[in-house]
N, C-alpha and C positions, 0 to 999 in steps of 0.2 A: 742772473735770480741771486747770486751768492749775494750781492750790492744790495738788491731789496731783501732780502732773509738780515742782514748789514743793518740794515735800517729801521725793517721793526725791531731787531732788538733794542739799535739807541732809542726810541721813540719808547717802547714799555718800558726799560730805567730809567727815563726823562719821565714819563706819565708814572710810574709809580714814586718819585723822586718828591715832587707833590703832590700828590695826597698823602704822605706821611703828615703828621702833627703830635703836636708837641704838647702835655696836658695841663694845662694851667693847674697855677699850685693855688691851694686849696683854702678857706680863710677855716681853721674852725672855732672860729667865734662861735655858733649854736650848737657847739661837741663836745666845747670846756669844762671838761667834771669828771668825776666820777663811775663810770657806768657798771651794772653791773646782773648778771642772766645766764640764760642757758642756749645750745643751741643743739638744735634735737637736729639727727640724721637722717635725710630724706631717703634714705636706701637702707632698704629694708627689712637685708638680709646685717647690716652692720648698726639699725637699732633696734634689731634683738635682738643682738650682742653685745651692744656699748648702751641706749637710749639714749640719748645728751649726757655732754660735758658743761662745766662750771665755767665762763669765759668772763672777765676782769677787766678794765680798760679803765685807763685817765692819760685826759687828753688836755694837755698843759695849753696854752696861750698864745705861746710862744709857736704852737706848731708841731710840737715832740708830745711823742704818745708814747706810754705802756702799757705791759699789760700778760696778761696767761691765760691760756689756753686750756684746761686742766691743771695737768703740772707741767706744762709746755710753759716756754715765758716767750714774750714776743719781741724782735730786738730788726737792727737795717730797717724801720719803719720812714714808709715816705708813705706820703699826704696828699688828694686829689683831688681835685671837684668835680664831683658826680651829678651830672642832672640840676637842677637846680640850685640846692643851697643843701644838698643830698654831698656824700663823701668815701670818697673810696680811700681807702686802706691797704697795701701790698707793706708784707714783714718777713724775716724770716723766723720759723720755728726752732728755740733753740729747747733740746731733751725731747721727750715723748709727751703728749699726750695723757696715753695711759701705758701700766706699765704691763701691763704683757695684754695676749687679745691678737688679732689679727691685725690689726693696724699699727702696733708696734711693727711689725716686718714692712712696712711697704714705704716709702721716700716717698713722704710726701713733709716739703722741709719745708712749702712757704703759701705762707696763707693770704688771705683778698677779702679784705670784708667790704663789702657793700651796703652803708646805713643812710635811709633815706633822712630827709628830717621829722626832728621829732615830733611824736604826737601826742602830745594831753601826760612828758615826763618821759614819753616811753621809746624806744627804739623797732624797728622788728626789720629784718632782715636779711641775710646771707654772709653765708661763711663757703669759700672755696677751698677747701684742702687739695695743697696744687702741686709737682715735683717740680714746676714753674711759675713764671709769670707771664709766658707767651701764649704756648699753647696745648695743652693736660688730656686727652685724651680721656684717661681714667681720675680723673680729677673727682674730688668726692663731697657733696651739698651738703653744706647744711641749714636749716632756720636761724634767726637770730634773733634772742628775743632777750632786745638788753634794757633796765629802765638806770635813773638819772638816782645816783646813792647822796642823801645830803651830806 
């Protein structure tokens, strides 16, 4: 029985390793430029307290991205391909989005942006405020409405 359990454990690890895949590097070409907009909270309590916050992003042709979320700055940015031509952005948040209120006391120092392909000069995606980039049961979800800045 012990050998059988050991074999099952070994096969589980082996299959798990085979299922892990890396994310392909994203082509930022469709997103290059400056984007400006807002992120409204989907949580009712946070929407009542803050309503929404400004988002500014600049995507460069070399695959780098900079920007702000409210009063905070995004740093340590990683871009990934997402679906067909969309973009997934992982970044750390430096500073506080809001100077005061209930959100300033939460440990949300990671952000994930899910950006679909551009539609008539606009992006309508999602913004996730998280404590890590894997699994965060207390993640805060926001809508994300951005328009291209000429």
